[in-house]
Phi, psi and omega in degrees: 000079183267105182276137173269117184255135177235157179240134177287139172231192185298328186252355182162246178208158177231149178293136179252305184193170168256128187235124177278102183296335181287340183268335186232144177281163178299320179298318178298318181293314180298319178297315179297321178296318178298319178301326181273001175092016180260132175282158180302326183274003183262351179234157183204164177263135179242018175145185179234110187294324181286343179260350183068036183244127173251115182201126178278131179203165176282164176298322179300316179296319179298318179288332174294321176295321177300314180299320178300313180299312185289317188265320180278320187249019176048048177072006175270110186275003188304309184293316180298315178300313181301312182294322176298317180293333178273009177068025174293146179288159177301318179300317179298318181295316184285338184260001180239151175228125181247139175240147179291136177248303187192166170262354190255124179300322181298317178295324177298311180295319177301320179302313182285338180266350182302127178081000179263154180279171181293329177299318179297313181298316180297315180298318180298311180294323179297315181291328182270342176092316181197180182302312182297318178298323179296311179298316180298324179298318178293323178295314182295331178282348182089001179284338182229138169251128176259102185246174177294338178272345182133200183263129174248142178245146179283127177277129183263000000 
């Protein structure tokens, strides 16, 4: 999680450093910035170079994402990276938890139809038009992520 840090100046901002968030705590970074003469409101993160993500956020938000990776996803950054690249807001990323379900669309549909009656299934397919439409409907609602690793479902 290599954060690109910039500092605001009179005309805009200048690149300051690449910072490995996994190596340093937020407190350590803030202390070092104070030592170098930077106020808390003068620096910000503008993305993660190792993830290929450009996104402006505060240092606090960047460390909240780190906590999400470490505590929710057991150090697997795939979902956080994926959601950032899909332009999900920081709030959306921090307030949702996704678990891997399957690589198979059929298993995905079975999961959502499990315990439902045939009337529900018929209505669902009728409203969505076809199999692809059904899967796409779940993706558009945010209940499913269709990633290169397979389908992840949002835990409610």
